[in-house]
C-alpha positions, 0 to 999 in steps of 0.5 A: 349722444357723442356730440352732448358728451363732448360738449360737456367735456368742452364746457368743462374744459372751459371752466378749468381754463376760467379758474386757472385764468383767475389764478394766474390773474391774481398771482400778485394780489395780496392775501388771494387763495387760489381755487381748484375746480372739481369735475363729476362724471354724469350718468343718465340711468333709471332704476331699471337700467343695467349700469354694466352697459350704461354709457357715461352721459359726460362730465359736469362742474362739481365745484370750485374750492379754494385752497387755503394754504399759507402764502409768503410773507413780503416785508413792507415799510408800513408798520400797519401792513400786517400779515398772519402766519398760521390760521385765522382771517382779519375781522372787518366791518363796513357799510355792508356788514362783517366781512373777513379777509387774509389782506393785511394792507391797511391805513389810516382814514380821515378820522383816525381809524384803521382801515383797508382799501374798501374803507372797512374798519379793522376790528380789535378787542378794546382795552380794559384799563388794566393791561388786559383786553375785553375779548368779550366785545369788539371795537373799531381800531382808532389811533390816538393822535392827540398828545399824551397827558403828562404824569406827576413825579411821585416816587424815585429810585435813588441808588448811590454809593457814599464813601465810607471814609468821607470827612465831615465838610469843612463849612458849616452851616449847609449852603448848596451854594458853597461846596465846602459845606456839602460833601456830594450832590446828584440831580435828576429831572422831575415833572409837576402835573402839567408836564413842566420839567424841574430839577431835583438836586439831592445833597449829602452831608457827613455827619460826625457820627459814625455811618451817618448822613444828612440828606437834604432835597432842593427842587429848583434851588428851593429846599424841600423840608429839612434834613433826613438822616440816613444810617448805615451798618458797619457792613455798608448797608442801609439801615435808617430810614428802615423802609428805605423810603424818605417822604418830603413835604408838598412842594408848590412848583409855582407854575399853576400845577398841583403840589408835588408830594415826592417819595424817594427810595434809598434802599438800594444805597450803599456805603462802600469804600472811597468813591462817591457814585451814582448807580441809579436814578429813576423816577416815574413822572413824564412830560407831555408826549406826541404821537411818534409811531405805531407798533403791533406785536406778533400777538396783535397788541396795538400800541401808540408810542410817544415823545416822552417814552411812554407807550399806550395800549389801543387794542388787540387785533381780533382774529376769526376762524371757521370750521369749514373755510371752503364754505364761505362766501367770496365778496371780492376784494380778497374778502369772504363773508359768513354762510351757513356752510362755513359755520359761525366764526370762532373770535380769538387772539393771535398766538392762542389756540390754533390762531397763527402769529402776526408779522407787522410791516409785512403781507401775505402774498398770493398762495398761487404757484404760477408753474403749476398753474401754467401746467394746469393751463396746458392740460385744460387746453389739451383737454378742450382740443381733444373734445373738439376732435371728439365732435370732429369724429362724432360729426364724421360718423354721422355724415357716413350714416346720412351718406348710405344709399 
């Protein structure tokens, strides 16, 4: 009996060494979660046995559990590298089905999809078109590599200060090529529907009436409509137009693009002091843009940046959590699969409920503590040596009995 008990001890110590060796081997594996061996004693008893006088029958490996504690965050130079700080798993989809991982080392395949090292595609909530995301469905994250479409200028915010003591121009009538026929001018860039740039110039001519100005718009040296009256109160605040908005006639840019319908908002314009000043010139159009980079914020929103200053939301990283993570089935390559023991995945967004936040340009390192594993190795080695000594002792006892004459 002692031989079998000691043999079970050897098997247990060997399993302990195997688990420790696997932990040490993966100390530099991103997203790896260390394992711990749990053992149980063995009793060979029947219903009629007296437990007080029944010796144990050895030990057995009860289970190997994984420790899903947080690993350190190591920063990288790849914006697509993602680390989870807190609870949750990335959801991946491949030829073998859906898997879950904490290893966020991602890249782009030849088709433009974001994949891990096993070519499994990262799953996201697709954008719904209104700044929100369709959290009821999942899709593969695909990076947009085509150019960002241009947008024609439709509206602009004009904030200028016109001098209250300005005289009427010396020369009449108004001629944009004759500076003495107007008081002040300022220019801004506008865009047609094809993304072509055009120069819009605003001319301001002081009227003989008090606190009154005539405003004229030119686009590429072509007049767009006639004069528009801009009137201020005796406190220097805009009175006319009452809404602050001036709508100009349609302008054909002559590039094959659609006619431009421009409306400029002068609400922020004033008439103070004796200096002309431009405080704000903003318009809502932009030209064609090429992809310059990808950004992922801490809530998992993936956005593409373009050379025209625009950005486009491509999706929101889908996170998954389980009631019993230790019930997940290990698939290798630091990935897990759902089982009955783990329960069904609860899918959500980073930063919501108990899901952790994401760190772009970083990877979660292995949570293995090398020092503690070296101590475990020494402990398992001592246990192994003690059980071999037990076998030697049992062998000596048996030999003594055999040698009785």
